[in-house]
C-alpha positions as CSV (number, residue, x, y, z in Angstrom):
1,M,12.6,62.6,182.1
2,A,12.7,64.9,179.3
3,F,11.3,65.1,175.7
4,S,13.1,62.6,173.3
5,A,13.1,63.5,169.7
6,S,13.8,59.9,168.8
7,T,10.3,58.8,169.7
8,F,8.5,61.9,168.1
9,L,7.7,60.9,164.4
10,P,5.1,62.4,162.1
11,L,2.4,60.2,160.8
12,S,1.6,62.9,158.0
13,S,3.7,64.9,155.9
14,Q,2.4,68.2,154.8
15,A,5.7,69.7,153.4
16,N,4.9,73.4,152.1
17,S,1.3,73.4,153.6
18,D,-0.4,75.2,156.3
19,A,-2.2,71.9,157.0
20,S,-2.2,70.3,160.5
21,R,0.2,67.5,160.9
22,V,-0.2,64.4,163.1
23,F,2.7,63.2,165.1
24,V,3.1,60.3,167.3
25,Y,5.2,60.3,170.8
26,N,5.9,57.2,172.8
27,T,7.6,58.0,176.5
28,A,8.3,56.2,179.6
29,D,7.2,59.4,181.4
30,T,3.9,60.1,183.2
31,T,0.7,62.2,181.6
32,A,1.7,64.9,184.3
33,T,5.3,65.2,183.0
34,V,4.2,65.4,179.5
35,I,1.5,67.9,180.1
36,A,4.0,70.1,182.2
37,A,5.0,73.6,180.7
38,N,8.0,73.4,178.1
39,Y,7.9,69.7,177.7
40,F,7.3,69.7,173.9
41,D,9.3,72.8,173.3
42,P,12.3,71.2,171.8
43,A,10.0,69.8,169.1
44,A,8.8,73.5,168.0
45,D,12.5,74.7,167.5
46,P,13.1,75.3,163.9
47,A,16.8,74.3,164.6
48,G,15.6,71.0,165.7
49,G,13.7,70.2,162.3
50,L,10.8,68.7,164.1
51,G,8.6,71.5,163.0
52,L,5.5,71.3,165.5
53,K,3.5,74.2,165.0
54,T,0.0,75.7,165.9
55,D,-3.1,73.3,165.2
56,D,-0.8,70.1,164.9
57,F,-1.9,67.2,166.9
58,I,0.2,64.6,169.0
59,M,-1.1,61.3,169.7
60,C,1.0,60.2,172.8
61,T,1.4,57.2,174.6
62,Q,2.7,57.8,178.3
63,S,3.5,55.2,181.0
64,D,0.0,55.8,182.3
65,G,-2.1,56.2,179.4
66,T,-2.6,57.4,175.9
67,D,-3.9,60.9,174.9
68,I,-4.4,63.1,172.0
69,Y,-3.3,66.6,172.1
70,Q,-3.9,69.7,170.2
71,V,-0.9,72.0,169.8
72,S,-0.4,75.9,170.0
73,V,2.8,77.4,169.6
74,S,3.6,81.0,170.4
75,A,7.4,82.3,170.4
76,G,8.7,78.9,170.5
77,V,6.9,77.8,173.5
78,V,4.3,74.9,173.2
79,S,1.0,74.6,174.9
80,I,-1.1,71.5,174.6
81,A,-4.6,70.8,175.1
82,L,-6.4,67.4,175.5
83,T,-8.7,66.8,172.6
84,N,-11.1,64.2,171.2
85,A,-10.7,65.4,167.8
86,F,-10.0,62.0,166.5
87,I,-12.5,60.2,168.6
């Protein structure tokens, strides 16, 4: 499957701020699909209005588990790293 903006929601609003934000995302995709290259790229697209940026966090529930990822964005390409930042 592919990223779905309809289940990608901000938990925090940091409008006009450089502070990190936290998003939740639910998907029927597996962890392997979610961590694949370019999965979250649409969330960083400025035209899409989702505003995902470097140092944001995604609390993601996949079909085979729940993980927290820290985000890095470079030239519109999103990389995620598993983190225990909230544990």
